[in-house]
C-alpha positions as CSV (number, residue, x, y, z in Angstrom):
1,M,10.8,-59.4,75.2
2,T,13.6,-60.5,72.8
3,I,13.8,-58.9,69.3
4,A,15.1,-61.2,66.5
5,P,18.8,-60.4,65.6
6,Q,17.8,-59.7,61.9
7,E,15.1,-57.1,63.0
8,K,17.0,-53.6,63.1
9,I,15.2,-51.0,65.3
10,K,15.0,-47.5,63.9
11,W,15.5,-45.0,66.8
12,S,13.8,-41.6,66.4
13,F,15.4,-38.3,66.9
14,V,13.4,-37.7,70.0
15,T,15.1,-40.6,72.0
16,H,18.4,-39.0,71.7
17,V,18.8,-37.8,75.3
18,V,18.6,-41.4,76.5
19,P,21.8,-43.6,76.2
20,F,21.4,-47.0,74.5
21,E,22.8,-48.7,77.7
22,A,19.9,-47.3,79.8
23,I,17.7,-49.7,78.0
24,V,18.1,-53.3,78.9
25,A,14.7,-54.8,77.6
26,W,11.4,-54.3,76.0
27,D,8.2,-55.2,78.0
28,K,4.6,-55.2,76.6
29,R,3.1,-54.0,79.9
30,P,-0.5,-52.8,80.1
31,D,0.3,-49.6,81.5
32,N,-1.0,-46.3,80.2
33,P,1.8,-44.6,78.3
34,R,3.1,-41.2,79.9
35,I,4.6,-38.2,78.0
36,G,8.2,-38.9,77.5
37,D,8.1,-42.8,77.8
38,I,10.0,-44.6,75.0
39,G,7.9,-47.3,73.2
40,L,8.8,-49.8,70.5
41,H,6.5,-50.0,67.7
42,R,5.9,-52.0,64.4
43,V,4.8,-50.0,61.4
44,L,1.4,-51.3,60.2
45,T,0.5,-48.7,57.5
46,L,2.3,-45.8,56.1
47,G,0.4,-42.5,55.9
48,K,1.7,-38.8,56.3
49,H,5.0,-39.8,57.7
50,T,7.1,-42.3,55.3
51,R,10.3,-41.2,56.9
52,M,11.6,-40.3,60.5
53,D,14.5,-38.4,61.8
54,N,16.8,-40.6,63.5
55,R,19.2,-39.9,66.6
56,E,22.1,-38.8,64.3
57,G,19.7,-36.4,62.6
58,R,19.3,-38.1,59.3
59,P,15.9,-39.1,57.9
60,E,15.3,-42.7,57.5
61,Y,12.7,-44.4,55.4
62,L,9.9,-46.2,57.1
63,F,8.5,-49.7,55.7
64,P,5.5,-51.7,56.8
65,G,6.6,-54.3,59.2
66,G,9.7,-52.4,60.5
67,L,10.5,-51.5,64.2
68,V,10.6,-48.0,65.4
69,A,11.5,-46.7,68.8
70,T,9.4,-43.5,69.4
71,V,8.4,-41.3,72.3
72,Y,4.8,-40.7,73.5
73,G,3.9,-37.1,73.3
74,N,1.2,-34.4,72.4
75,R,1.2,-32.3,69.2
76,Y,-0.2,-28.9,68.2
77,A,0.3,-28.1,64.6
78,T,-2.4,-26.2,62.7
79,D,-0.9,-27.2,59.3
80,Q,-0.7,-30.8,60.3
81,Y,-2.1,-32.8,63.4
82,E,-3.4,-32.1,66.9
83,G,-2.5,-35.2,68.7
84,F,-2.5,-36.6,72.3
85,V,-1.3,-39.3,74.5
86,P,-4.1,-41.8,74.9
87,P,-4.8,-44.5,77.4
88,A,-3.0,-47.9,76.7
89,S,-3.7,-49.1,73.1
90,E,-2.6,-51.7,70.6
91,Q,-2.2,-49.0,68.0
92,Y,-0.9,-45.4,68.0
93,H,-0.3,-42.7,65.3
94,M,3.1,-41.4,64.3
95,L,2.6,-37.5,65.0
96,S,5.8,-36.0,63.8
97,I,8.8,-36.8,61.7
98,G,11.0,-36.6,64.8
99,G,9.4,-39.6,66.3
100,V,6.6,-38.4,68.6
101,C,3.7,-40.7,68.7
102,G,0.3,-40.7,70.3
103,M,-3.3,-40.5,68.7
104,V,-4.6,-37.9,66.3
105,G,-7.3,-35.8,67.5
106,T,-7.8,-33.5,64.7
107,K,-6.0,-32.6,61.5
108,N,-5.8,-30.2,58.8
109,E,-8.0,-31.1,55.9
110,S,-5.0,-31.1,53.7
111,M,-3.3,-33.7,55.7
112,P,-3.4,-37.3,54.7
113,D,-4.1,-40.0,57.3
114,P,-1.2,-40.8,59.9
115,T,1.2,-43.6,59.9
116,V,-0.2,-46.4,62.0
117,L,2.1,-48.1,64.6
118,E,1.5,-51.4,66.5
119,F,2.6,-51.4,70.1
120,V,5.3,-53.8,70.9
121,G,6.6,-52.8,74.3
122,F,8.0,-50.2,76.5
123,A,11.7,-49.6,77.0
124,I,12.7,-50.9,80.4
125,D,15.7,-49.9,82.5
126,R,17.9,-52.0,85.0
127,E,15.5,-51.4,87.8
128,G,12.5,-52.7,85.7
129,E,11.1,-49.1,85.3
130,I,9.8,-47.7,82.0
131,V,12.5,-45.4,80.5
132,N,11.3,-41.8,80.3
133,L,13.2,-38.8,78.7
134,R,12.9,-36.8,81.9
135,N,15.2,-39.1,83.7
136,H,17.9,-38.0,81.4
137,R,17.3,-34.6,80.6
138,L,19.6,-31.6,81.0
139,K,19.9,-30.3,84.7
140,P,20.3,-26.5,85.3
141,L,23.9,-25.4,85.6
142,R,24.4,-23.5,89.1
143,G,26.9,-20.8,89.2
144,T,27.6,-17.6,91.0
145,A,25.3,-14.6,90.1
146,Q,26.9,-12.3,87.6
147,P,25.8,-9.7,85.3
148,R,24.5,-11.1,82.1
149,S,27.3,-10.6,79.4
150,F,25.2,-11.6,76.3
151,K,22.2,-10.4,74.6
152,T,19.2,-12.4,73.5
153,I,17.1,-12.3,70.4
154,L,13.5,-13.8,70.1
155,S,12.1,-15.0,67.0
156,V,8.4,-15.3,67.2
157,G,5.6,-15.2,64.5
158,A,2.1,-15.1,63.6
159,S,1.6,-18.7,62.9
160,M,3.2,-21.9,62.0
161,N,5.3,-21.7,58.7
162,S,5.3,-17.9,58.9
163,G,9.0,-18.0,58.7
164,K,10.3,-17.9,62.4
165,T,13.1,-20.5,61.9
166,T,14.4,-18.7,58.7
167,T,14.3,-15.3,60.6
168,A,16.4,-16.9,63.4
169,A,18.8,-18.6,61.2
170,M,19.4,-15.4,59.0
171,A,19.9,-13.5,62.1
172,I,22.5,-16.0,63.4
173,R,24.1,-15.9,60.0
174,G,24.5,-12.0,59.9
175,L,25.7,-12.0,63.6
176,S,28.2,-14.7,63.0
177,R,29.6,-13.3,59.8
178,A,30.2,-10.0,61.6
179,G,32.3,-11.9,64.1
180,Y,30.0,-12.5,66.9
181,R,29.7,-15.6,69.0
182,V,26.2,-17.0,68.7
183,V,24.3,-19.8,70.2
184,A,20.9,-20.7,69.8
185,A,17.6,-22.7,71.2
186,K,14.3,-23.7,70.0
187,L,12.1,-23.4,73.1
188,T,8.8,-24.8,72.1
189,G,7.2,-27.0,69.3
190,T,7.4,-30.8,68.5
191,G,10.7,-32.6,68.3
192,A,12.4,-32.6,64.8
193,V,16.0,-32.1,63.8
194,K,15.7,-29.9,60.6
195,D,15.3,-26.5,62.4
196,L,18.2,-27.3,64.7
197,H,20.4,-28.2,61.7
198,F,19.3,-25.0,60.0
199,M,20.4,-22.8,63.0
200,R,23.7,-24.7,63.3
201,D,24.6,-24.3,59.7
202,A,23.7,-20.8,59.7
203,G,26.6,-20.2,62.3
204,A,25.2,-21.1,65.8
205,E,28.3,-22.7,67.8
206,A,25.7,-24.7,69.7
207,V,22.0,-25.4,69.4
208,L,19.6,-26.8,72.0
209,D,15.9,-27.3,72.1
210,F,13.2,-28.8,74.4
211,T,14.1,-32.3,73.7
212,D,17.3,-31.8,75.5
213,Y,15.2,-31.0,78.6
214,G,13.4,-34.3,78.1
215,C,10.3,-33.0,76.3
216,P,9.3,-34.8,73.0
217,S,7.2,-31.8,72.6
218,T,5.8,-28.9,74.5
219,S,2.1,-28.9,73.7
220,R,0.0,-29.0,76.8
221,T,3.1,-28.1,79.1
222,S,2.6,-26.1,82.1
223,A,3.7,-22.5,82.3
224,R,6.0,-23.6,85.3
225,K,7.7,-26.3,83.3
226,L,8.1,-24.0,80.4
227,L,10.0,-21.5,82.6
228,R,12.1,-24.3,84.1
229,L,13.0,-25.5,80.5
230,V,14.0,-21.9,79.5
231,R,16.1,-21.3,82.5
232,T,17.9,-24.8,82.2
233,I,18.6,-24.2,78.5
234,E,19.9,-20.6,79.1
235,S,22.1,-21.8,81.7
236,H,23.8,-24.3,79.4
237,L,24.3,-21.8,76.5
238,A,25.4,-19.0,78.9
239,A,28.2,-21.2,80.0
240,L,29.6,-21.1,76.4
241,E,30.1,-17.3,76.9
242,P,28.3,-16.1,73.7
243,D,27.6,-12.6,72.4
244,F,24.3,-13.5,71.4
245,I,21.6,-16.0,72.2
246,V,18.8,-16.5,69.6
247,Y,15.6,-18.1,70.7
248,E,12.8,-19.4,68.6
249,V,9.4,-20.3,69.8
250,A,7.0,-22.5,67.5
251,D,3.7,-21.7,66.1
252,G,1.8,-18.3,66.6
253,I,1.5,-15.7,69.4
254,F,-2.1,-16.9,70.2
255,Q,-0.8,-20.7,70.5
256,R,-1.2,-21.9,74.1
257,E,2.6,-22.3,75.1
258,T,3.7,-19.3,73.2
259,A,1.1,-17.3,74.9
260,L,2.1,-18.5,78.2
261,L,5.8,-17.6,77.6
262,L,4.9,-14.2,76.2
263,S,2.8,-13.4,79.2
264,S,5.4,-14.3,81.8
265,A,7.2,-11.5,83.3
266,D,10.2,-13.9,83.9
267,F,10.6,-14.8,80.3
268,R,10.0,-11.3,79.2
269,S,12.9,-10.2,81.4
270,R,15.2,-12.6,79.6
271,I,14.8,-11.1,76.1
272,D,16.4,-8.1,74.9
273,Y,15.3,-7.9,71.2
274,T,12.3,-9.5,69.4
275,L,11.8,-10.2,65.7
276,F,8.3,-10.9,64.4
277,S,7.9,-13.3,61.3
278,S,4.5,-12.5,59.3
279,P,2.7,-13.7,56.4
280,D,1.3,-10.1,55.6
281,A,1.0,-6.7,56.8
282,L,-2.0,-7.1,58.6
283,A,-0.7,-10.0,60.9
284,A,2.6,-7.8,61.3
285,E,0.5,-4.8,62.6
286,S,-1.7,-7.1,64.9
287,G,1.7,-8.9,66.1
288,K,3.3,-5.5,66.9
289,R,0.2,-4.4,69.1
290,A,0.3,-7.7,71.0
291,L,4.1,-7.9,71.6
292,E,4.2,-4.2,72.8
293,R,1.2,-4.8,75.2
294,H,3.4,-7.5,76.7
295,G,6.3,-5.2,77.0
296,F,8.7,-6.8,74.5
297,N,11.2,-4.7,72.6
298,L,10.2,-5.3,69.0
299,V,12.8,-4.2,66.7
300,G,11.8,-5.3,63.0
301,F,9.9,-7.8,61.0
302,S,10.7,-10.6,58.6
303,G,9.2,-13.9,57.5
304,I,7.1,-14.8,54.4
305,V,5.9,-11.2,53.8
306,S,9.5,-10.1,53.4
307,A,9.9,-12.1,50.3
308,S,8.0,-9.5,48.4
309,E,9.2,-5.7,48.1
310,L,5.6,-4.7,48.0
311,G,4.9,-6.7,51.2
312,K,7.8,-5.2,52.9
313,Q,6.5,-1.6,52.0
314,E,3.1,-2.5,53.3
315,V,4.6,-3.7,56.7
316,Q,6.7,-0.7,57.1
317,K,3.8,1.6,56.4
318,A,1.4,-0.2,58.7
319,T,4.0,-0.5,61.6
320,G,6.4,2.3,61.0
321,M,9.3,-0.3,61.5
322,A,11.9,-2.0,59.2
323,C,10.9,-5.2,57.4
324,L,13.8,-7.1,56.2
325,S,14.2,-10.1,54.0
326,S,16.3,-13.1,54.8
327,L,19.2,-12.1,52.6
328,E,19.1,-8.6,54.2
329,L,19.1,-10.1,57.8
330,S,22.1,-12.4,56.9
331,E,24.0,-9.6,55.1
332,G,24.1,-7.4,58.1
333,G,20.7,-6.0,58.4
334,I,20.4,-7.6,61.9
335,L,23.3,-5.5,63.2
336,P,21.5,-2.2,63.6
337,L,18.5,-3.7,64.9
338,V,20.3,-5.0,68.0
339,G,23.0,-2.5,68.3
340,A,25.7,-4.7,67.2
341,G,27.7,-2.5,65.0
342,T,30.8,-1.8,67.1
343,K,34.1,-3.6,66.6
344,D,34.9,-3.7,70.1
345,R,32.2,-6.6,70.8
346,R,33.5,-8.8,68.1
347,R,35.7,-11.9,68.6
348,K,39.3,-11.5,68.1
349,A,40.7,-13.2,64.9
350,G,42.4,-16.4,65.7
């Protein structure tokens, strides 16, 4: 299939792991799309998503009639859409700003209808196969077994939009300002670039996420694949010899993939300290009990509730633990929570 020269294709963020040269054609095959397949679509009608993150991390505006290269995937978002990859269809929905597409199953009542896309064709490689993200994903780095030289911090929360990314970013900010070398990863969620930029701008020297492992999203991913993803991302970040790796997991502790990770002994063994983001004291107290039941070392709270001094006091009374605001975390409050106060662990200047 040939695209007219004047028709510019807008490439979504979730396609970033695939080099342009890997795609030699577009073909409107009748195949059912698979998770991770790249598809070309024409925008039919604009709905919720009027913009899309591109491969360079910049939002691009969408217009009816424009061409977009997106990736088929599922989505789980209590504040937005539940979406899935359907059988072959002439039309699909834009499920996320990062360029995940599929079909909306259910949606939050506050959400407008999705942006509708018309199927144009699959991306095809030199062997005539449909291009899939998994064929270009990061591979685990192999090395000699050595004692782990870094510490890990997990940012987890009560729900979507409870403040997890802000907590992770402000912990990164506090540690990096104190002279520590910090890297980060978002382990679960739906592909989008904003959170990655936030953590990088806060001071993380490198940031990876599940899209680097070839997953447009992690919704409905098996526990086995999630753990392979974690091990692979950790191997790449560990190679940078950081002092700390900060991990974020999406949504709340009862969301399927988050729950799978939290219940895994392998995952738990990789986490040294845990921060919990909460909208209120009740969720904080419940979260504490759930995390301690799984054996995580919970060291403090933050999130939406920490924007209020009264909210912080309620959390501290209900849990007996520290609740720090974003500013407090970024200005050094993270350090005593993770035993990072000694100068001998800091990088040498210059």
